[in-house]
C-alpha positions as CSV (number, residue, x, y, z in Angstrom):
1,M,23.0,22.0,6.8
2,T,24.6,20.5,3.7
3,T,26.5,18.0,5.9
4,K,23.4,17.0,7.8
5,R,21.4,16.5,4.5
6,T,24.2,14.4,3.0
7,F,24.3,12.2,6.0
8,L,20.5,11.7,5.9
9,V,20.6,10.7,2.2
10,A,23.4,8.3,2.9
11,A,21.5,6.8,5.8
12,L,18.4,6.2,3.7
13,L,20.4,4.6,1.0
14,T,21.8,2.2,3.6
15,F,18.3,0.9,4.2
16,F,16.8,1.0,0.7
17,C,18.6,0.5,-2.6
18,I,17.2,-0.8,-5.9
19,A,19.1,-0.7,-9.2
20,S,19.8,-2.6,-12.4
21,P,23.3,-4.1,-12.8
22,Q,25.4,-2.9,-15.8
23,P,27.4,-5.9,-17.1
24,S,26.4,-6.8,-20.7
25,A,25.5,-10.4,-19.6
26,Q,22.7,-9.0,-17.5
27,Q,21.3,-6.6,-20.1
28,S,17.7,-7.1,-21.1
29,T,16.6,-8.8,-24.3
30,P,13.1,-9.3,-25.7
31,D,13.1,-12.7,-24.1
32,R,14.8,-11.8,-20.8
33,P,14.0,-8.7,-18.8
34,A,17.0,-7.0,-17.1
35,L,17.9,-8.1,-13.6
36,S,17.5,-5.6,-10.8
37,N,18.8,-5.8,-7.3
38,I,17.1,-4.7,-4.1
39,V,18.6,-4.2,-0.6
40,F,16.3,-3.2,2.2
41,N,16.2,-3.4,6.0
42,G,13.2,-1.6,7.6
43,D,9.4,-1.5,7.9
44,I,7.3,-3.3,5.3
45,A,5.0,-0.3,5.0
46,A,7.8,2.0,4.0
47,L,9.2,-0.6,1.6
48,L,5.8,-1.1,-0.2
49,A,5.2,2.6,-0.5
50,Q,8.6,3.1,-2.2
51,L,8.1,0.0,-4.4
52,A,4.7,1.3,-5.5
53,E,6.2,4.7,-6.6
54,I,9.3,3.3,-8.2
55,N,7.5,0.5,-10.2
56,K,4.4,2.6,-11.0
57,V,2.0,0.1,-9.5
58,N,-0.8,0.5,-7.0
59,I,-0.3,-1.3,-3.7
60,G,-2.7,-1.5,-0.8
61,L,-1.4,-2.8,2.6
62,E,-3.6,-4.2,5.3
63,T,-1.3,-4.3,8.4
64,D,-1.2,-7.2,10.8
65,L,-3.1,-6.3,13.9
66,R,-0.7,-8.3,16.1
67,Q,2.3,-6.6,14.6
68,P,1.5,-3.5,12.7
69,R,5.2,-2.6,12.2
70,T,6.8,-5.5,10.6
71,N,10.6,-5.3,9.9
72,V,11.8,-6.9,6.7
73,K,15.4,-7.5,5.7
74,M,16.1,-8.6,2.1
75,E,18.7,-8.6,-0.5
76,F,18.1,-10.4,-3.8
77,R,17.7,-10.0,-7.6
78,F,14.5,-10.0,-9.6
79,T,13.2,-9.3,-13.1
80,T,9.5,-8.7,-12.6
81,V,7.2,-7.1,-10.1
82,D,5.8,-10.5,-9.3
83,E,9.2,-11.8,-8.4
84,L,9.8,-8.7,-6.3
85,M,6.6,-9.3,-4.3
86,E,7.4,-12.9,-3.8
87,G,10.7,-11.8,-2.2
88,V,8.9,-9.3,0.0
89,I,6.5,-11.9,1.3
90,K,9.3,-14.4,1.8
91,A,10.9,-11.8,4.1
92,A,7.6,-11.2,5.8
93,P,6.0,-14.6,6.2
94,G,3.1,-13.2,8.2
95,Y,1.7,-11.7,5.0
96,R,0.3,-12.8,1.7
97,W,-0.1,-10.9,-1.6
98,R,-2.1,-11.0,-4.8
99,N,-2.5,-9.1,-8.0
100,Q,-6.1,-8.4,-8.9
101,N,-6.6,-6.5,-12.2
102,G,-3.3,-4.6,-11.8
103,F,-3.9,-3.7,-8.1
104,I,-1.6,-5.4,-5.6
105,D,-3.0,-6.4,-2.2
106,V,-0.7,-7.2,0.7
107,Y,-2.6,-8.5,3.7
108,P,-2.2,-10.7,6.9
109,S,-2.0,-14.4,6.3
110,D,-4.7,-14.7,8.9
111,A,-6.8,-12.4,11.1
112,G,-7.5,-10.0,8.2
113,C,-10.4,-7.4,8.6
114,P,-13.7,-8.3,6.9
115,L,-14.5,-4.7,6.6
116,L,-12.3,-4.4,3.6
117,E,-14.5,-6.9,1.8
118,T,-17.7,-4.9,2.4
119,A,-19.7,-4.7,-0.9
120,V,-20.3,-1.2,-2.1
121,S,-23.0,-1.1,-4.8
122,D,-22.7,2.5,-6.0
123,F,-20.2,5.2,-5.2
124,H,-19.6,8.6,-6.8
125,A,-17.2,11.4,-5.9
126,D,-16.8,14.6,-8.1
127,N,-14.0,17.1,-8.2
128,T,-12.6,16.0,-4.9
129,N,-9.3,14.9,-3.3
130,W,-8.2,11.5,-1.9
131,L,-9.0,12.4,1.7
132,A,-12.5,13.7,1.0
133,A,-13.3,10.8,-1.3
134,V,-12.3,8.2,1.3
135,E,-14.2,10.1,3.9
136,A,-17.3,9.8,1.8
137,L,-16.7,6.2,1.1
138,I,-16.4,5.3,4.8
139,N,-19.5,7.3,5.5
140,S,-21.6,5.3,2.9
141,S,-24.5,3.4,4.3
142,E,-23.1,0.0,3.4
143,V,-19.7,0.6,5.0
144,G,-21.3,2.3,8.1
145,T,-23.6,-0.7,8.6
146,E,-20.7,-3.2,8.5
147,M,-18.7,-1.0,10.9
148,N,-21.5,-1.3,13.4
149,V,-21.8,-5.0,13.0
150,L,-18.0,-5.5,13.5
151,G,-17.9,-2.9,16.3
152,L,-15.3,-0.8,14.5
153,T,-14.6,2.9,15.0
154,R,-12.8,5.0,12.4
155,L,-9.9,7.2,13.5
156,N,-8.7,10.2,11.5
157,L,-8.3,8.9,8.0
158,D,-5.0,10.7,7.4
159,H,-3.0,12.8,9.8
160,Q,-1.1,14.4,6.9
161,T,-2.0,17.1,4.5
162,A,-4.6,15.8,2.0
163,P,-3.3,15.1,-1.5
164,T,-4.1,18.1,-3.7
165,N,-4.9,16.3,-6.9
166,L,-8.6,16.7,-7.7
167,F,-10.5,14.0,-9.5
168,S,-13.9,12.4,-10.1
169,V,-14.7,8.7,-9.7
170,S,-17.7,6.5,-10.3
171,L,-17.8,2.9,-9.0
172,K,-20.4,0.1,-9.0
173,S,-20.4,-3.3,-7.3
174,V,-16.9,-3.2,-5.8
175,S,-15.5,-4.1,-2.4
176,L,-14.3,-1.4,0.0
177,R,-10.7,-2.7,-0.8
178,Q,-11.3,-2.3,-4.5
179,A,-12.8,1.1,-4.0
180,L,-9.7,2.3,-2.1
181,H,-7.5,1.1,-5.0
182,E,-9.6,3.0,-7.5
183,I,-9.7,6.2,-5.5
184,T,-6.0,6.0,-4.9
185,K,-5.2,5.5,-8.6
186,S,-7.6,8.3,-9.6
187,S,-5.9,10.7,-7.2
188,K,-2.5,9.8,-8.9
189,N,-1.2,8.2,-5.7
190,S,0.1,4.7,-5.7
191,F,-0.1,3.4,-2.1
192,W,-2.7,3.2,0.7
193,M,-2.6,1.5,4.1
194,F,-5.4,0.2,6.3
195,K,-4.3,-0.1,10.0
196,R,-6.2,-1.5,13.0
197,S,-5.4,-0.6,16.6
198,G,-6.8,-0.9,20.1
199,N,-6.8,-3.9,22.4
200,R,-9.5,-5.6,20.4
201,G,-8.6,-4.1,17.0
202,Q,-11.7,-2.0,17.3
203,N,-10.2,1.1,15.7
204,F,-8.9,1.6,12.2
205,S,-7.3,4.3,10.0
206,I,-6.6,4.7,6.3
207,S,-3.6,6.6,4.9
208,T,-1.8,7.3,1.7
209,A,1.6,7.2,3.6
210,P,3.2,4.6,5.8
211,F,2.5,5.4,9.4
């Protein structure tokens, strides 16, 4: 068992590594943050989920309908999260990114889903977990109406065990995308993913974990 576990850890490190170099010339100063190095070869969803956790930022990924699993291969140095995200997008040119009020969105460069821009005027959830809050959000009248207009069907929101952190959230005049960020942050998670499927992209699911 120990040998098998050691092999698994080593295999994971082969695909993902992020660290700060040690030479004094690279050490941070008030004017120059420390350089970090990233080496990765794998799916963009797994990468973003790990980056969100490591860097303590909130990232929402809308996968590309034409290629939901996008492999990225990268090795470079960076000093800021913005530089890191620019490197990710350079390795995955089918995506774009933006930082809105501390929430990072990664989305297809074209063919994105308009459902995520649905305006939600008023949403409240009390003493609930992530899965139940997102369930209530998707069942709201505004999101439900837009789903009907777009011909979309919701699949199971998350096939994994629901996050256990309980929280309350109150939102006004936000988009569905923004609401997902706020719910995820309130639940003490750092990553969510919106994925479409079906021959016409008529199905979608939302998860806190990559695939």
